[in-house]
C-alpha positions in Angstrom: 0.0 2.8 -16.6 -2.9 0.7 -17.1 -3.3 -3.0 -16.9 -4.2 -3.7 -20.7 -4.7 -7.6 -21.0 -4.7 -10.9 -18.6 -3.9 -14.1 -20.5 -3.2 -17.6 -18.8 -1.7 -20.7 -20.1 -2.7 -24.0 -19.1 1.3 -25.8 -19.4 2.4 -29.5 -19.0 3.1 -30.7 -16.4 0.6 -29.9 -14.0 1.0 -26.0 -14.1 -1.2 -22.7 -14.7 0.5 -19.4 -15.7 -1.1 -15.6 -15.8 0.5 -12.9 -18.1 -0.3 -9.5 -17.1 0.6 -6.7 -19.7 0.4 -2.9 -19.4 -0.5 -0.8 -22.1 3.1 0.6 -22.2 4.5 -2.7 -22.8 5.5 -3.9 -19.4 4.6 -7.8 -18.7 4.6 -9.5 -15.6 4.3 -13.1 -15.2 2.5 -15.2 -12.4 1.6 -18.5 -11.5 -2.1 -19.3 -10.4 -3.1 -22.7 -9.8 -4.4 -25.6 -7.5 -2.8 -29.0 -8.3 -5.6 -30.8 -10.0 -7.7 -28.2 -10.5 -6.2 -25.8 -12.6 -9.0 -25.5 -15.2 -11.0 -23.9 -12.2 -8.7 -21.7 -11.3 -7.9 -20.4 -15.0 -11.7 -19.3 -14.8 -11.1 -17.5 -11.4 -8.4 -15.7 -12.6 -10.7 -14.8 -15.5 -13.1 -13.3 -13.5 -10.8 -11.2 -11.8 -9.5 -9.8 -14.8 -12.6 -8.5 -15.0 -11.4 -6.0 -12.2 -8.3 -5.7 -12.8 -8.3 -4.7 -16.7 -8.0 -0.5 -17.3 -6.4 -0.2 -13.5 -2.9 1.0 -12.4 -0.9 -2.0 -11.9 1.2 -0.7 -9.0 -1.6 -0.6 -6.4 -0.7 -3.8 -5.7 -1.9 -3.8 -1.6 -5.5 -2.1 -3.0 -6.0 -4.5 -5.6 -5.3 -7.4 -3.0 -7.7 -5.9 -1.0 -10.3 -6.1 -3.8 -9.6 -9.5 -5.4 -9.5 -11.3 -1.6 -12.4 -9.1 0.1 -14.5 -7.6 -2.9 -16.7 -10.1 -2.8 -19.4 -11.4 -0.6 -18.0 -15.0 0.0 -14.2 -15.2 0.5 -11.2 -17.5 0.6 -10.8 -21.2 -0.1 -7.9 -22.6 -2.3 -9.4 -21.9 -6.0 -9.6 -17.7 -5.0 -6.7 -17.4 -3.4 -4.6 -19.3 -6.0 -5.8 -17.2 -8.8 -4.9 -14.1 -6.3 -2.1 -15.1 -5.8 -0.8 -15.8 -9.3 -1.7 -12.1 -10.7 -0.4 -10.8 -7.4 3.1 -12.2 -8.2 2.4 -11.2 -11.6 1.6 -7.4 -10.4 5.0 -7.5 -8.0 6.8 -8.6 -11.0 5.4 -5.4 -13.3 6.3 -3.2 -10.2 10.1 -4.2 -10.0 10.1 -4.2 -14.0 8.7 -0.7 -13.6 11.0 0.7 -10.6 14.2 -1.1 -12.2 14.7 -3.6 -8.8 14.1 -7.5 -7.6 10.7 -7.8 -5.5 13.1 -8.2 -3.0 14.3 -4.9 -2.9 11.0 -3.6 -2.5 9.9 -5.8 0.3 12.8 -3.8 2.0 16.0 -4.9 0.8 18.0 -8.5 1.5 18.4 -10.3 4.8 20.9 -12.6 3.5 22.7 -13.6 0.1 22.2 -16.9 -0.6 18.9 -19.3 -0.1 19.3 -23.2 1.4 17.0 -25.3 -1.1 16.1 -28.8 -0.7 15.7 -31.5 -3.0 12.9 -33.9 -3.0 13.8 -37.8 -3.1 10.1 -39.5 -3.1 10.2 -42.1 -0.5 6.5 -43.7 -1.3 8.5 -46.7 -2.6 12.1 -46.9 -0.9 14.1 -49.4 -3.3 16.2 -46.7 -4.8 15.8 -44.8 -1.8 19.8 -44.6 -1.2 20.8 -44.1 -5.0 18.7 -41.2 -4.9 19.8 -39.3 -2.0 23.3 -40.2 -2.7 22.9 -38.3 -6.3 21.7 -35.0 -4.3 24.4 -35.0 -2.1 26.4 -35.7 -5.2 24.8 -32.5 -6.9 25.5 -30.4 -3.5 22.4 -30.6 -1.7 22.9 -30.8 2.5 18.9 -31.4 2.6 16.2 -33.6 1.3 12.7 -34.5 1.7 10.9 -37.7 1.5 7.7 -39.0 2.1 7.0 -40.7 5.2 4.8 -43.7 3.8 2.3 -44.5 1.2 -1.4 -45.1 2.5 -1.3 -45.6 5.7 -3.8 -47.8 7.7 -6.2 -45.4 9.9 -4.1 -47.1 12.8 -0.9 -47.7 11.7 0.2 -51.6 12.0 3.6 -52.5 13.6 4.9 -53.0 10.1 3.9 -49.7 8.7 5.6 -48.0 11.8 8.6 -49.9 11.2 8.9 -49.1 7.4 8.8 -45.3 8.3 11.3 -45.7 10.7 13.5 -48.0 8.1 13.5 -45.5 5.8 14.7 -42.4 7.3 17.1 -44.5 9.4 18.4 -45.1 5.6 18.2 -41.3 4.6 20.3 -40.5 7.7 22.8 -42.9 7.0 23.3 -41.7 3.7 23.1 -38.1 4.8 25.2 -38.3 7.7 24.7 -35.8 11.0 25.8 -32.6 9.2 23.1 -32.8 6.7 19.3 -32.9 7.0 16.3 -34.7 6.3 12.5 -34.1 6.3 9.7 -36.2 6.6 6.7 -35.3 4.3 3.4 -37.2 6.2 1.3 -35.9 3.5 -2.1 -36.0 6.2 -1.9 -39.6 5.8 -1.7 -40.4 9.3 -4.1 -40.2 12.0 -3.1 -38.3 14.9 -2.9 -41.4 17.3 -0.7 -43.1 14.3 1.4 -39.8 14.0 2.0 -39.5 17.6 3.2 -43.3 17.7 5.7 -42.5 14.6 7.2 -39.3 16.0 8.1 -40.7 18.8 10.1 -43.4 17.2 11.6 -40.8 14.2 13.3 -38.3 16.8 16.6 -40.4 17.4 16.7 -39.5 13.9 16.8 -35.9 14.1 14.4 -34.9 11.3 14.4 -31.2 10.0 11.0 -31.2 10.5 7.8 -33.5 10.0 5.3 -31.9 7.9 1.4 -32.2 7.7 1.0 -34.9 10.2 -2.1 -34.5 10.0 -4.7 -33.4 7.6 -5.1 -29.7 7.7 -9.3 -29.7 8.8 -7.4 -31.5 11.7 -5.3 -28.4 12.9 -7.0 -28.6 16.2 -4.9 -31.7 17.0 -1.5 -30.1 16.6 -1.3 -28.8 20.0 -1.0 -32.4 21.3 1.1 -33.5 18.9 3.3 -30.4 19.4 3.6 -31.3 22.8 4.1 -34.7 22.4 7.5 -35.0 20.6 10.7 -33.1 20.1 10.6 -33.6 16.0 9.9 -29.9 14.9 6.5 -30.1 13.1 5.8 -28.0 10.1 2.4 -27.6 8.4 0.5 -24.6 6.0 0.5 -26.1 2.3 -3.6 -26.3 2.6 -3.6 -23.0 4.8 -4.5 -20.0 2.4 -4.2 -16.6 5.0 -3.3 -15.4 8.0 -6.4 -16.3 9.7 -6.0 -20.0 8.9 -2.4 -19.7 9.8 -3.0 -18.3 13.4 -4.2 -21.3 15.0 -1.4 -23.5 13.7 1.2 -21.0 15.1 -0.5 -20.8 18.3 -0.6 -24.6 18.7 3.1 -24.2 18.5 4.4 -25.2 15.2 7.7 -24.8 14.4 8.0 -24.3 10.5 5.3 -22.3 8.5 4.9 -23.6 4.9 3.0 -21.1 2.9 2.6 -21.8 -1.0 3.2 -18.4 -3.0 0.7 -20.1 -5.4 -2.1 -20.5 -3.3 -1.4 -18.2 -0.3 -2.6 -15.1 -1.6 1.2 -14.4 -3.3 4.0 -12.3 -2.5 1.7 -9.9 -0.5 0.3 -12.3 1.5 3.0 -14.5 2.4 5.0 -11.4 3.7 2.6 -10.7 6.1 2.2 -14.7 7.0 6.1 -14.9 7.7 5.8 -11.6 10.2 2.9 -13.4 11.8 4.7 -16.5 12.2 8.1 -14.8 13.3 5.8 -13.3 16.6 5.7 -16.9 17.4 9.3 -18.1 16.7 8.3 -20.2 13.8 10.5 -20.2 10.8 9.3 -20.0 7.2 9.8 -22.8 4.6 7.2 -21.9 1.3 6.1 -24.9 -0.1 6.9 -25.0 -3.6 6.6 -28.4 -5.7 5.5 -25.8 -8.9 6.9 -24.4 -11.8 9.3 -22.1 -12.5 7.3 -18.7 -11.4 6.2 -20.0 -8.2 9.7 -20.5 -7.1 11.2 -17.4 -8.3 8.4 -15.6 -6.1 9.5 -17.7 -3.4 13.1 -16.6 -3.7 12.2 -13.4 -3.5 10.4 -13.5 -0.5 13.4 -15.7 1.0 15.6 -13.1 0.2 13.8 -11.0 2.1 12.4 -12.6 5.2 14.5 -12.8 8.5 13.0 -15.9 9.7 13.0 -18.2 6.2 14.8 -21.7 7.1 14.8 -23.6 3.7 13.3 -23.6 0.4 11.2 -26.4 -1.9 12.0 -26.4 -5.3 10.9 -29.2 -7.8 13.9 -29.8 -10.1 13.6 -33.5 -11.2 10.5 -34.3 -9.2 8.5 -37.5 -10.1 5.0 -34.9 -11.2 7.6 -33.5 -14.0 7.1 -35.8 -16.9 5.9 -33.7 -19.6 8.5 -30.7 -18.7 10.7 -29.7 -16.0 11.4 -26.4 -13.8 13.9 -25.3 -16.4 11.7 -26.1 -19.4 9.7 -22.5 -20.0 13.0 -20.4 -19.2 15.0 -18.3 -21.4 18.0 -18.8 -19.1 18.5 -21.0 -16.6 20.9 -19.1 -14.5 18.8 -18.1 -11.7 17.9 -21.5 -10.8 21.8 -22.8 -10.6 22.0 -23.8 -7.1 25.2 -24.0 -5.7 26.1 -26.0 -2.7 22.8 -26.5 -2.2 21.8 -22.5 -2.3 20.0 -20.3 -4.7 22.2 -17.1 -5.0 20.8 -13.5 -4.6 20.0 -12.2 -8.4 19.7 -8.4 -9.0 17.4 -8.7 -12.1 14.5 -7.0 -12.3 10.7 -8.3 -10.8 11.0 -11.9 -10.0 14.1 -12.0 -11.6 13.6 -15.0 -14.4 13.2 -14.6 -17.9 9.9 -16.4 -19.4 10.1 -18.3 -23.1 6.7 -16.8 -24.2 6.7 -19.2 -27.2 7.3 -22.1 -25.5 4.3 -21.3 -23.1 2.1 -20.4 -26.1 3.1 -23.6 -27.9 2.6 -25.8 -24.2 -0.9 -24.1 -23.8 -2.0 -25.2 -27.3 -1.6 -28.9 -25.6 -2.3 -28.3 -22.0 -2.9 -30.7 -19.6 -5.7 -32.1 -17.2 -3.7 -33.4 -14.3 -5.2 -35.1 -11.5 -3.9 -36.7 -8.5 -4.3 -40.1 -7.7 -7.1 -41.4 -5.4 -5.8 -44.1 -3.0 -8.0 -46.8 -1.1 -7.2 -49.2 1.6 -7.4 -52.8 0.9 -11.0 -53.0 2.2 -12.0 -50.7 -0.7 -12.3 -47.6 1.4 -10.7 -44.0 0.9 -7.3 -43.6 1.6 -5.6 -40.2 1.9 -2.8 -39.3 -1.0 
């Protein structure tokens, strides 16, 4: 069996899919994308395909080594995301070839269901209570929300109070038996994050995500020791090497993205590394169905897994949603806030190829917004 063809599809709302087909007709799907830079990742996939076409798709680890290390210049989000999508597709092919779900190939399941959380925004809090109540009604026991919108370099008293008020609103709706995670999105400086975290602690958030931008990960030890709130980070880290410093800093939750951090192969290794530091795994995934399917396969096979992000109904999904490109939505039918373990081979989903090809004819050019402070200077989004 050889890889015969690799195609990519730019599909709304902001995703990139890849399709890998073997000479005997086995097809694997992956989701290689950097949000806002999908076209660039598409080109990277085309370049990496030059190596893969004609080779045995089942030599996944060997291909991963060559794709990540075969060039003198390595790493970065574009290359890591291109590799991630191809790696997902190769695992999908392997599962279909052996007639087993990917989690079985990773050593077998360690759980029968995976807890997932819903996104409720938080930048603009006017409808926060209604949004959270809707997710509780839908069965979710955990939600995630932004801490704030654009934030001053040194957060004002009003900005700090607004963060606390929003999370307090969430806690009032959720009660003590459900969870709220708070995403700082790198919008705070370390000083502002330290001040806000101190006031958040009594509200008992599940975790505080990305309190500082990844370029300032060297500041995490001070934040970790200054607060009892569990610190999470990792959506903008792309390898074990990049996770090592934040794990040694004492983060509680590692958040690699299956479409950014080298795919299933590398995220399984990141999870094992995190386990040695007592950290839990909560894969980042505000993306499409293939990324989520890959994330769930990791979750079922990872002992130190905590909770899974998913994008159904997220504010990014306007032209299409999580279920738009699936033949059967059943794998993503959540019960009591959990995804059930399936037995379908590969990634466990069936992509609607006709819908994907039709969507690619339109494509997209999604870009994240650029924010500015009141004085006109750049603000973190």
